[in-house]
C-alpha angles and dihedrals in degrees: 000000000000125000112236124199148098120304107229129189126202136153094354099311135098121225131189106221097203115219103174120068110278111252116234114269127236114218097174094221094309109172140154114296130235118207122242093205108105133174121246140171093291098021125085120200119206125182137185119210130176104208100196103240096321119187135160093271096045109136138170119255089250093045132266131109117279089201090060090049092049091051091051091049092052095046097039112022095035096035096236100294116217090235127018120191106209127198131193100030108161131210119269096269092051115212094351107118098221104127094263111139105160119100099192097121090048090050091045093049091050096047091051091052092051092059134148083042107076108229131166128204132221134178143136111238118234125238111266112281091352103110104055125229124107109358110260095011097096093204117202141169123254143176130236114197132180109239093202089060109024138037125212112223100222118204141164130354105294109215130177096245102035118110118233115236136186113242131192114289083045103269138141117259088225132023109218097023141150127243126210099021093142097036121109088217090065096046108128088001135100114276114226114252117221131188140165118235131184123220123173090348093306127115120232126192112211125188115193108202135186104178129200112300125237092244108132098031115124117263120269090244098029130130092267113079121204090038123250105237105183094164093063092071093054094048089049090055093047090050091053090054096049093044089052090060092045088053089053090054096045092046088057092046120010095197096047114144105241128173123185113186146150143083099331094175092221142082134261094254096045124119094238093056092046090054091044090055094042112162096313104057137058126201109234088203087076085074094061119099112255093251092056097053103108134092100163137035121213119182090337094311116122109221135183105219101147116079145174118206121184136187122251090262092062095036089073089052098048107125100174148341126209134182099208103215105210107122125023099060095044131081112287090236088067099039119114085196139346091251131069115230122239121219127193129189118212129191103228107161124192115273110263123218090255094056 
């Protein structure tokens, strides 16, 4: 049945103020999804998941631990991926601005909730109040990885202010390490987290990114048309920096296994994602049917902000991509996060004696 009311406009947004009783909705059995993409002996699963300012004390309004719900989502809805790129992990005191930066308690709480799956956690903490996000929360990106399936190649002494480099091999100067620490484009923004992993004897380079948000851009229906999109310029600069490091890796080894993933805060067709892909990466979200291309809903607009990009060596091995719709279109009271995670399955067989 139709919704009847008065169309209101305020601060660049239209709102329908419903006057007649709202008719009952029909959801046709709509419920949270569970991915069918599973890891196997020769198949690696990798996911990206923005966790909406998660910290050890995160709770739902009605009670209950958000950390426990996140763990259930990872183990059940996502099938326990081999590697999970996390965004928006806060420090141990959450949004309280008290100088705390470490997230050890948050990580430990999450790892305990993930049992019996054996995950480990790695990150490089940001400097206090230097990476944007909720004031005092010190959000950062991190990796979860299954120790029974994947090995983290640890290297160097990861430090907050040290800049990641590509060394001969190729290999990363630090694993894990942060990219863009000295770049103006990443000032007051999350620095990408990079790490080397080994699966079936093969090295993979992962870059976990959370690019500049769209906050501050003019509204879709605001007074300025065309819209003023100041954040696009910054994301474009960030994309060029990340792509530059990817090109260094691929120039040293054309068939390197590279994955760039995370909350990129932009769309498949955007200039920043085209620059980020360059000639060396392909966005696996291109393989999704049009009706499935969303991982976030903003003011009623379905948007695909969470992406997984792979190098040509992995593109040939891509065996599936899935946006697991379990959050953004459901009531906020039941959401684990405001983003839907993305899972990909890659065929990475063990190296044979003839390789």
